[in-house]
DSSP file (Angstrom, degrees, kcal/mol; ACC not computed):
  #  RESIDUE AA STRUCTURE BP1 BP2  ACC     N-H-->O    O-->H-N    N-H-->O    O-->H-N    TCO  KAPPA ALPHA  PHI   PSI    X-CA   Y-CA   Z-CA
    1    1 A X     >        0   0    0      0, 0.0     4,-2.3     0, 0.0     5,-0.2   0.000 360.0 360.0 360.0 -40.9  122.3   98.1   95.3
    2    2 A X  H  >  +     0   0    0      1,-0.2     4,-2.5     2,-0.2     5,-0.1   0.871 360.0  51.7 -72.4 -32.8  122.3  101.3   97.2
    3    3 A X  H  > S+     0   0    0      2,-0.2     4,-2.3     1,-0.2    -1,-0.2   0.862 107.7  52.3 -65.8 -35.9  120.6  103.2   94.5
    4    4 A X  H  > S+     0   0    0      2,-0.2     4,-2.1     1,-0.2    -2,-0.2   0.949 110.5  49.0 -65.9 -45.9  117.9  100.5   94.4
    5    5 A X  H  X S+     0   0    0     -4,-2.3     4,-2.7     1,-0.2    -2,-0.2   0.921 111.2  50.2 -56.4 -44.9  117.4  100.9   98.2
    6    6 A X  H  X S+     0   0    0     -4,-2.5     4,-2.1     1,-0.2    -1,-0.2   0.897 111.1  47.0 -66.7 -39.1  117.2  104.7   97.8
    7    7 A X  H  X S+     0   0    0     -4,-2.3     4,-2.3     2,-0.2    -1,-0.2   0.820 109.9  55.3 -68.6 -30.8  114.6  104.5   95.0
    8    8 A X  H  X S+     0   0    0     -4,-2.1     4,-2.5     2,-0.2    -2,-0.2   0.933 108.7  47.8 -67.7 -46.5  112.6  102.0   97.1
    9    9 A X  H  X S+     0   0    0     -4,-2.7     4,-2.3     1,-0.2    -2,-0.2   0.939 112.1  48.8 -58.2 -45.6  112.6  104.5  100.0
   10   10 A X  H  X S+     0   0    0     -4,-2.1     4,-0.6     1,-0.2    -2,-0.2   0.908 112.7  47.5 -63.1 -42.2  111.5  107.3   97.7
   11   11 A X  H  < S+     0   0    0     -4,-2.3     3,-0.4     1,-0.2    -1,-0.2   0.893 113.9  48.3 -64.6 -39.5  108.6  105.2   96.1
   12   12 A X  H >< S+     0   0    0     -4,-2.5     3,-0.7     1,-0.2    -2,-0.2   0.847 112.1  46.0 -72.2 -34.2  107.4  104.1   99.6
   13   13 A X  H 3< S+     0   0    0     -4,-2.3    -1,-0.2     1,-0.2    10,-0.2   0.442 108.0  58.4 -90.7   1.1  107.3  107.5  101.3
   14   14 A X  T 3< S+     0   0    0     -4,-0.6    -1,-0.2    -3,-0.4    -2,-0.1   0.206  82.1 105.0-111.4  16.7  105.6  109.2   98.4
   15   15 A X  S X  S-     0   0    0     -3,-0.7     3,-1.1     1,-0.1    -3,-0.0  -0.456  85.9-105.9 -87.9 166.3  102.6  106.9   98.3
   16   16 A X  T 3  S+     0   0    0      1,-0.2     4,-0.1    -2,-0.1    -1,-0.1   0.676 115.4  63.6 -66.1 -21.2   99.2  108.1   99.7
   17   17 A X  T 3  S+     0   0    0     -5,-0.1     2,-0.3     2,-0.1    -1,-0.2   0.585  81.5  95.7 -83.5 -10.8   99.5  106.0  102.8
   18   18 A X  S <  S-     0   0    0     -3,-1.1     3,-0.1    -6,-0.1     5,-0.1  -0.624  85.6-104.7 -83.3 138.1  102.6  107.9  104.1
   19   19 A X    >   -     0   0    0     -2,-0.3     3,-1.6     1,-0.1     4,-0.4  -0.254  42.7 -95.5 -59.6 147.5  101.9  110.6  106.6
   20   20 A X  T 3  S+     0   0    0      1,-0.2    -1,-0.1     2,-0.1    -4,-0.0  -0.355 108.6  20.1 -60.6 139.1  102.2  114.2  105.3
   21   21 A X  T 3> S+     0   0    0     -3,-0.1     4,-0.5     1,-0.1    -1,-0.2   0.382  97.9  96.7  83.6  -5.2  105.7  115.8  106.0
   22   22 A X  H <>  +     0   0    0     -3,-1.6     4,-2.5     1,-0.1     5,-0.2   0.754  65.6  71.8 -87.6 -24.2  107.5  112.5  106.4
   23   23 A X  H  > S+     0   0    0     -4,-0.4     4,-2.8     1,-0.2     5,-0.3   0.907  96.4  48.2 -61.5 -45.4  108.9  112.1  102.9
   24   24 A X  H  > S+     0   0    0      1,-0.2     4,-2.5     2,-0.2     5,-0.2   0.923 114.7  46.7 -63.0 -40.5  111.5  114.8  103.1
   25   25 A X  H  X S+     0   0    0     -4,-0.5     4,-2.7     2,-0.2     5,-0.2   0.936 114.7  46.1 -62.9 -48.5  112.8  113.5  106.4
   26   26 A X  H  X S+     0   0    0     -4,-2.5     4,-2.2     1,-0.2     5,-0.2   0.904 115.3  46.4 -63.3 -44.0  112.9  109.9  105.3
   27   27 A X  H  X S+     0   0    0     -4,-2.8     4,-2.3    -5,-0.2    -1,-0.2   0.916 113.9  47.3 -67.7 -40.9  114.6  110.7  102.0
   28   28 A X  H  X S+     0   0    0     -4,-2.5     4,-2.6    -5,-0.3     5,-0.2   0.949 115.4  44.3 -65.8 -48.4  117.1  112.9  103.5
   29   29 A X  H  X S+     0   0    0     -4,-2.7     4,-2.5    -5,-0.2    -2,-0.2   0.890 113.9  50.1 -65.8 -35.9  118.0  110.5  106.4
   30   30 A X  H  X S+     0   0    0     -4,-2.2     4,-2.7    -5,-0.2    -1,-0.2   0.908 110.5  50.2 -67.7 -41.1  118.1  107.5  104.0
   31   31 A X  H  X S+     0   0    0     -4,-2.3     4,-2.0     2,-0.2    -2,-0.2   0.922 111.2  49.3 -62.5 -43.4  120.4  109.4  101.6
   32   32 A X  H  X S+     0   0    0     -4,-2.6     4,-2.4     1,-0.2    -2,-0.2   0.942 112.6  47.3 -60.9 -46.0  122.7  110.3  104.5
   33   33 A X  H  X S+     0   0    0     -4,-2.5     4,-1.9     1,-0.2    -2,-0.2   0.930 110.6  51.1 -61.5 -43.8  122.8  106.7  105.7
   34   34 A X  H  X S+     0   0    0     -4,-2.7     4,-1.8     1,-0.2    -1,-0.2   0.809 109.9  50.8 -65.2 -32.1  123.5  105.4  102.2
   35   35 A X  H  X S+     0   0    0     -4,-2.0     4,-2.4     2,-0.2    -1,-0.2   0.903 108.0  51.7 -69.6 -42.3  126.3  107.8  101.7
   36   36 A X  H  X S+     0   0    0     -4,-2.4     4,-0.5     1,-0.2    -2,-0.2   0.854 115.3  43.3 -63.8 -32.9  127.9  106.8  105.1
   37   37 A X  H  < S+     0   0    0     -4,-1.9     4,-0.4    -5,-0.2    -1,-0.2   0.861 117.4  44.5 -78.2 -36.2  127.7  103.2  103.9
   38   38 A X  H  X>S+     0   0    0     -4,-1.8     4,-3.0     1,-0.2     6,-1.4   0.695  92.9  79.0 -87.7 -20.9  128.9  103.8  100.4
   39   39 A X  H  X5S+     0   0    0     -4,-2.4     4,-1.5     4,-0.3    -1,-0.2   0.937  97.4  44.1 -53.6 -49.6  131.9  106.1  101.1
   40   40 A X  H  <5S+     0   0    0     -4,-0.5    -1,-0.2     1,-0.2    -2,-0.2   0.785 120.6  43.3 -68.7 -21.6  134.2  103.4  102.2
   41   41 A X  H  45S-     0   0    0     -3,-0.5    -2,-0.2    -4,-0.4    -1,-0.2   0.937 140.1  -9.8 -88.7 -53.8  133.1  101.2   99.2
   42   42 A X  H ><5S-     0   0    0     -4,-3.0     3,-0.5     0, 0.0    -3,-0.2   0.044  96.8 -94.4-139.4  25.6  132.9  103.5   96.1
   43   43 A X  T 3<<S-     0   0    0     -4,-1.5    -4,-0.3    -5,-0.6     3,-0.1   0.770  75.6 -74.6  61.4  22.1  133.3  107.1   97.5
   44   44 A X  T 3  S+     0   0    0     -6,-1.4     2,-1.4     1,-0.2    -1,-0.2   0.902  71.3 173.6  62.1  49.3  129.5  107.3   97.6
   45   45 A X    <   +     0   0    0     -3,-0.5    -1,-0.2    -7,-0.2    28,-0.1  -0.651  20.6 143.4 -87.0  78.9  129.0  107.7   93.9
   46   46 A X        +     0   0    0     -2,-1.4     2,-0.5    -3,-0.1    -1,-0.2   0.543  61.2  66.8 -92.0  -9.7  125.2  107.5   93.8
   47   47 A X     >  -     0   0    0     -3,-0.2     4,-1.8     1,-0.1     3,-0.4  -0.950  69.7-153.3-117.9 120.9  125.1  110.1   91.0
   48   48 A X  H  > S+     0   0    0     -2,-0.5     4,-2.4     1,-0.2     5,-0.2   0.832  95.8  60.0 -63.5 -29.9  126.6  109.2   87.6
   49   49 A X  H  > S+     0   0    0      1,-0.2     4,-2.0     2,-0.2    -1,-0.2   0.897 104.9  48.8 -61.7 -41.4  127.4  112.9   86.8
   50   50 A X  H  > S+     0   0    0     -3,-0.4     4,-2.0     2,-0.2    -1,-0.2   0.867 109.5  52.0 -65.1 -39.0  129.6  113.0   89.8
   51   51 A X  H  X S+     0   0    0     -4,-1.8     4,-2.7     2,-0.2    -2,-0.2   0.908 109.7  49.9 -63.9 -42.7  131.4  109.8   88.8
   52   52 A X  H  X S+     0   0    0     -4,-2.4     4,-2.0     1,-0.2    -2,-0.2   0.908 109.3  49.8 -66.6 -38.1  132.1  111.3   85.3
   53   53 A X  H  X S+     0   0    0     -4,-2.0     4,-0.8     1,-0.2    -1,-0.2   0.929 114.2  46.2 -61.7 -44.1  133.5  114.6   86.7
   54   54 A X  H >< S+     0   0    0     -4,-2.0     3,-0.8     1,-0.2     4,-0.5   0.914 112.4  51.1 -67.5 -42.2  135.8  112.6   89.0
   55   55 A X  H >X S+     0   0    0     -4,-2.7     4,-0.7     1,-0.2     3,-0.7   0.814  99.2  63.2 -68.0 -29.2  136.9  110.1   86.2
   56   56 A X  H 3< S+     0   0    0     -4,-2.0    -1,-0.2     1,-0.2    -2,-0.2   0.822 113.6  34.6 -65.4 -27.0  137.8  112.9   83.8
   57   57 A X  T << S+     0   0    0     -3,-0.8    -1,-0.2    -4,-0.8    -2,-0.2   0.414 106.6  74.6 -99.3  -1.6  140.5  114.0   86.2
   58   58 A X  T <4 S-     0   0    0     -3,-0.7     4,-0.3    -4,-0.5     3,-0.3   0.581  97.1-121.0 -91.8  -9.9  141.3  110.5   87.4
   59   59 A X     X  -     0   0    0     -4,-0.7     4,-1.9     1,-0.2    -1,-0.3  -0.470  45.8 -47.5  99.7-177.5  143.2  109.2   84.4
   60   60 A X  H  > S+     0   0    0      1,-0.2     4,-2.0     2,-0.2    -1,-0.2   0.827 130.1  58.4 -67.5 -34.0  142.7  106.3   82.0
   61   61 A X  H  > S+     0   0    0     -3,-0.3     4,-0.9     1,-0.2    -1,-0.2   0.913 109.3  45.2 -64.0 -40.6  142.1  103.7   84.7
   62   62 A X  H  4 S+     0   0    0     -4,-0.3     3,-0.4     1,-0.2     4,-0.3   0.889 112.9  50.9 -68.1 -38.9  139.1  105.7   86.1
   63   63 A X  H >< S+     0   0    0     -4,-1.9     3,-0.9    -8,-0.3     4,-0.4   0.852 103.4  59.4 -67.6 -31.5  137.7  106.4   82.6
   64   64 A X  H 3< S+     0   0    0     -4,-2.0     3,-0.2     1,-0.3    -1,-0.2   0.776 111.3  40.1 -69.2 -26.5  137.9  102.7   81.7
   65   65 A X  T >X S+     0   0    0     -4,-0.9     3,-1.0    -3,-0.4     4,-0.8   0.345  86.1  98.9-102.0   6.9  135.6  101.8   84.6
   66   66 A X  H X>  +     0   0    0     -3,-0.9     4,-0.7    -4,-0.3     3,-0.5   0.816  69.3  69.0 -65.7 -27.4  133.2  104.7   84.2
   67   67 A X  H >> S+     0   0    0     -4,-0.4     4,-2.6    -3,-0.2     3,-0.6   0.863  96.4  55.3 -59.6 -32.8  130.6  102.7   82.4
   68   68 A X  H <> S+     0   0    0     -3,-1.0     4,-2.2     1,-0.2     5,-0.3   0.843 102.1  56.7 -68.2 -31.7  129.9  100.7   85.6
   69   69 A X  H << S+     0   0    0     -4,-0.8    -1,-0.2    -3,-0.5     4,-0.2   0.576 114.6  39.6 -78.5  -8.2  129.2  104.0   87.5
   70   70 A X  H <X S+     0   0    0     -4,-0.7     4,-1.2    -3,-0.6    -2,-0.2   0.785 118.7  43.6 -97.4 -38.4  126.6  104.7   84.9
   71   71 A X  H  X S+     0   0    0     -4,-2.6     4,-2.6    -5,-0.2     5,-0.2   0.892 110.2  53.6 -71.0 -42.6  125.1  101.3   84.4
   72   72 A X  H  X S+     0   0    0     -4,-2.2     4,-2.8    -5,-0.2     5,-0.2   0.921 110.5  44.7 -66.0 -47.9  124.9  100.3   88.0
   73   73 A X  H  > S+     0   0    0     -5,-0.3     4,-2.4     2,-0.2    -1,-0.2   0.896 115.6  47.3 -61.8 -41.2  122.9  103.3   89.3
   74   74 A X  H  X S+     0   0    0     -4,-1.2     4,-2.1     2,-0.2    -2,-0.2   0.924 115.6  44.8 -68.8 -42.1  120.5  103.3   86.4
   75   75 A X  H  X S+     0   0    0     -4,-2.6     4,-2.4     1,-0.2    -2,-0.2   0.920 115.2  49.1 -67.7 -41.0  119.9   99.6   86.8
   76   76 A X  H  X S+     0   0    0     -4,-2.8     4,-2.4    -5,-0.2    -2,-0.2   0.848 109.7  51.3 -62.9 -37.3  119.6   99.9   90.6
   77   77 A X  H  X S+     0   0    0     -4,-2.4     4,-2.4     2,-0.2    -1,-0.2   0.894 110.7  48.2 -67.7 -41.0  117.2  102.8   90.2
   78   78 A X  H  X S+     0   0    0     -4,-2.1     4,-2.4     2,-0.2    -2,-0.2   0.923 113.5  47.2 -67.5 -42.0  114.9  100.8   87.9
   79   79 A X  H  X S+     0   0    0     -4,-2.4     4,-2.6     2,-0.2     5,-0.2   0.913 112.3  49.3 -64.1 -41.6  114.9   97.8   90.1
   80   80 A X  H  X S+     0   0    0     -4,-2.4     4,-2.7     1,-0.2     5,-0.2   0.930 112.0  49.0 -65.0 -44.8  114.2   99.8   93.2
   81   81 A X  H  X S+     0   0    0     -4,-2.4     4,-2.5     2,-0.2     5,-0.2   0.921 112.4  47.5 -59.2 -45.8  111.3  101.6   91.5
   82   82 A X  H  X S+     0   0    0     -4,-2.4     4,-2.3     1,-0.2    -2,-0.2   0.955 114.2  46.2 -63.3 -48.4  109.8   98.4   90.3
   83   83 A X  H  X S+     0   0    0     -4,-2.6     4,-2.3     1,-0.2    -1,-0.2   0.911 113.4  49.8 -61.7 -41.8  110.1   96.7   93.7
   84   84 A X  H  X S+     0   0    0     -4,-2.7     4,-2.1     1,-0.2    -1,-0.2   0.900 112.2  47.1 -66.0 -40.2  108.7   99.8   95.5
   85   85 A X  H  < S+     0   0    0     -4,-2.5    -1,-0.2    -5,-0.2    -2,-0.2   0.845 112.0  50.7 -68.0 -32.7  105.7  100.0   93.1
   86   86 A X  H >< S+     0   0    0     -4,-2.3     3,-0.7    -5,-0.2    -2,-0.2   0.852 112.9  45.6 -71.0 -35.4  105.1   96.3   93.5
   87   87 A X  H 3< S+     0   0    0     -4,-2.3     2,-0.3     1,-0.2    -2,-0.2   0.881 120.1  40.2 -74.3 -37.6  105.2   96.5   97.3
   88   88 A X  T 3< S+     0   0    0     -4,-2.1     2,-0.2    -5,-0.2    -1,-0.2  -0.336  76.6 164.7-113.1  52.9  103.0   99.6   97.4
   89   89 A X    <         0   0    0     -3,-0.7    -3,-0.1    -2,-0.3    -4,-0.0  -0.490 360.0 360.0 -67.7 133.0  100.3   98.8   94.7
   90   90 A X              0   0    0     -2,-0.2    -1,-0.2    -5,-0.1    -5,-0.0   0.430 360.0 360.0-117.2 360.0   97.5  101.1   95.0
């Protein structure tokens, strides 16, 4: 869900209608907010590579759930990008 929201923000602030110079600020602040929300839930694993590195040292239980930390962000990113493009059709 958070990856979908993050991609939605990225797609929205990189359109032609967005004021110049606003995109880096919006992306940075939203990423900070999403990490603050996700840290208590999943240790803010918005990046599958970070999840993989942690799971390699976490043992068999962490490795058995690693697939979810790859599938969920990819799916969320695709959904967020599709919704963002749909909202900001140019």
